[in-house]
N, C-alpha and C positions, 0 to 999 in steps of 0.2 A: 429582401435578399435571402435565398435559401442556401445554406451551407450543407453540403453532403459530407457525411463523416463515415469512415469505415473503421470498424472495431475488430481487432484480432483478440483472441482470448487465450489465457493460460490459467487453468484451474488447478488448485492445490487441494489435497485431501484434508488438510487441517490448517488452522491459523499458524501453528508452529512451523509447518512446512513452508507456508507463505513467507513467514519472517526469516526462515533459514535462507530461502532464495534471495530475499531482499538484502539480507546481511552479506551474502556473497557478492552481490552486485554493487555494494556500496563503494563509492569512490575512495581511494586510499586517503587516509588521514581525516576522513569524515565519519564520525560515529553517531550522528543523529540524522534521521530521515522521517519525513512526514508520511502518514498513511491515512486513509479514510475508513471510517466505520459508518456504513450507510445502508439502510434498507435490508439488513440481514446479511451483509457481505463486508468483509475486511478487504480493502483493495488499494491498488495504486495504478496510475496510468502513466505509460511511457509513450511520448510522441515518437512515432516511427517516421514521420515526415515533418520534422520541425519547421521547415520553411513554409509549408502550406497549412499545417495543422489538420490535414484531412484524414490521417490514419493514426490510430492509437492502439497500443497493446494494453489490455486490461489484465492485470495479474490479480487473482482473487482467491479467496476461500470463503465458504459459507461460515458465518459466525458474526460476532460483534465484540467490540471493545468499548469501554467507557472512554470518554475524552481524557487525555492525560499523557504522561510520560511512562514508557515501558522499557525496562532493561531486558535485553535478550542475551542469553548465554549460549553461544554456538555449541560448546562442548556437550552440554546437557540438553540442548534443543528445548529450552524452557524460557519463559518470560514472567516478569512480575511488574506490577505497577509501582513506581517510585515517585518521590517528591521532586528530585532534581537529577541532572546529569552529573555523575560523580567520578566515574572511573574511565580512564582512557582505553582500558583493555576490554570494554564492553561495547555493544552496539545498542543504541537507544532509538526508539521509535516514538514519534509524537503522533498520537492518535487524535484525529479531529473528526467530529461528527457534524458535517455541514447541514444547515437547514434545508438546502436544496442544492443538487448537483446535476446539472442538465446533461453533462457528458455521461455520468453514471446512469442517469435515467434511460438514455438511449441505449447504452451498453447492456443494462440489465434486461431491458425489453427484448434485446436480441439473443438472450441466453436460451 
């Protein structure tokens, strides 16, 4: 079975800009979000057609992050790696580096 996938893209100038966008899109009362660091890109995928899974928006910036927890401060537009989620007034990103990500592979090929 062949599944056709359509990818839309939104590129950011820096990892900080990417995190700023993700922080502004965070659901209220949720201060942790997963992101991927894969093949030279920091990224997140948003399904645009959740029912069919055919269209995704790839939000990305060129760069990389080690796996772990990152605390992002919106006011200073800066981030740092931390050991745990400690403060409710900060946004945290969980950076994961998958061994393989087939959706990202297709998306990166289309850049």
